[in-house]
C-alpha positions as CSV (number, residue, x, y, z in Angstrom):
1,M,82.0,10.2,-142.7
2,A,81.0,6.9,-144.1
3,K,83.0,3.8,-143.5
4,F,84.5,1.5,-146.1
5,Y,85.2,-2.2,-146.0
6,G,85.9,-4.0,-149.3
7,K,88.1,-5.6,-151.9
8,I,91.1,-4.0,-153.4
9,G,92.6,-5.8,-156.4
10,F,96.4,-5.6,-157.0
11,S,97.8,-6.5,-160.4
12,Q,100.8,-8.7,-160.0
13,T,103.0,-10.6,-162.4
14,I,103.4,-14.3,-161.4
15,K,106.0,-16.6,-162.8
16,T,104.1,-19.6,-164.1
17,A,107.0,-21.4,-165.9
18,P,110.6,-20.6,-166.8
19,G,110.5,-17.4,-168.8
20,V,106.7,-17.2,-168.6
21,H,105.1,-14.4,-166.5
22,T,101.3,-14.1,-166.3
23,P,99.4,-11.1,-164.9
24,E,97.1,-12.0,-162.0
25,I,94.9,-10.1,-159.6
26,V,95.6,-10.5,-155.9
27,V,92.5,-9.5,-153.8
28,K,92.9,-8.1,-150.3
29,Y,90.2,-6.7,-148.0
30,Y,90.7,-3.3,-146.3
31,Y,89.0,-1.1,-143.8
32,G,88.8,2.7,-144.3
33,D,86.8,5.8,-144.6
34,V,84.9,7.4,-147.5
35,L,86.2,10.9,-147.8
36,R,84.2,12.1,-150.8
37,I,81.3,10.8,-153.0
38,N,81.0,12.4,-156.4
39,N,79.4,11.0,-159.5
40,K,79.7,12.4,-163.0
41,W,78.1,11.3,-166.3
42,R,80.4,11.6,-169.3
43,T,78.7,12.1,-172.6
44,T,80.0,9.9,-175.4
45,D,79.1,8.9,-179.0
46,E,77.8,5.6,-177.6
47,I,74.2,4.8,-176.9
48,N,74.7,5.1,-173.1
49,D,76.8,7.7,-171.4
50,D,79.6,6.6,-169.2
51,L,79.5,7.0,-165.4
52,T,82.7,8.3,-163.8
53,I,83.0,8.6,-160.1
54,N,85.4,10.7,-158.1
55,H,85.1,9.0,-154.8
56,K,88.0,9.3,-152.4
57,I,88.6,6.4,-150.1
58,S,91.2,6.4,-147.3
59,I,92.5,3.0,-146.2
60,V,94.9,1.9,-143.5
61,Y,98.4,1.7,-144.8
62,D,100.0,-1.7,-144.1
63,L,103.2,-3.5,-145.3
64,F,101.5,-5.1,-148.3
65,V,100.1,-1.7,-149.5
66,S,103.4,-0.1,-148.8
67,A,105.1,-2.5,-151.2
68,N,102.4,-2.8,-153.8
69,F,100.3,0.5,-153.9
70,Q,101.6,1.3,-157.4
71,T,99.9,-2.0,-158.7
72,I,96.4,-1.3,-157.4
73,A,94.1,-2.1,-160.3
74,Y,90.6,-1.6,-158.7
75,V,88.5,-1.0,-155.6
76,E,85.2,-2.8,-155.3
77,W,82.5,-0.3,-154.2
78,N,78.8,-1.2,-154.0
79,G,79.3,-4.4,-156.0
80,T,81.1,-2.7,-158.9
81,K,84.9,-2.7,-159.6
82,W,86.2,0.9,-160.1
83,K,89.6,1.9,-161.6
84,V,91.9,3.8,-159.3
85,K,92.9,7.1,-160.8
86,S,95.4,8.1,-158.2
87,A,96.9,7.0,-154.9
88,E,98.2,9.6,-152.3
89,I,100.3,8.5,-149.4
90,E,99.2,10.3,-146.2
91,T,100.9,8.1,-143.6
92,P,99.4,6.1,-141.9
93,R,96.8,6.0,-144.6
94,L,96.5,5.7,-148.4
95,V,93.9,7.9,-150.1
96,L,92.6,6.4,-153.4
97,T,90.7,8.4,-156.0
98,L,88.3,6.2,-158.0
99,G,87.4,6.8,-161.7
100,G,85.6,4.7,-164.3
101,V,84.4,1.1,-164.3
102,Y,87.2,-1.5,-164.2
103,N,86.9,-3.9,-167.1
104,G,89.9,-6.2,-166.4
């Protein structure tokens, strides 16, 4: 089983002024395991096909993840930010399934 260490971006709304809230990405580093590596090319009407991955990454569940796992925007894997399709709580770990490229 491969090991994972990388950035996970959490989308949070920050109050910047009275009545003004701005979305911001908070980046945290996590250790974990790569449970599955699976790539898939999706055919589209565009010039280039889209790459979708179905990697599963298991990270250690801490207090920050416990309070904010529903706001996970992306996981950085091999220098690319990938959207998180689903998050499964398997205490003491959180299993993330990755999808397409994150363009946020």
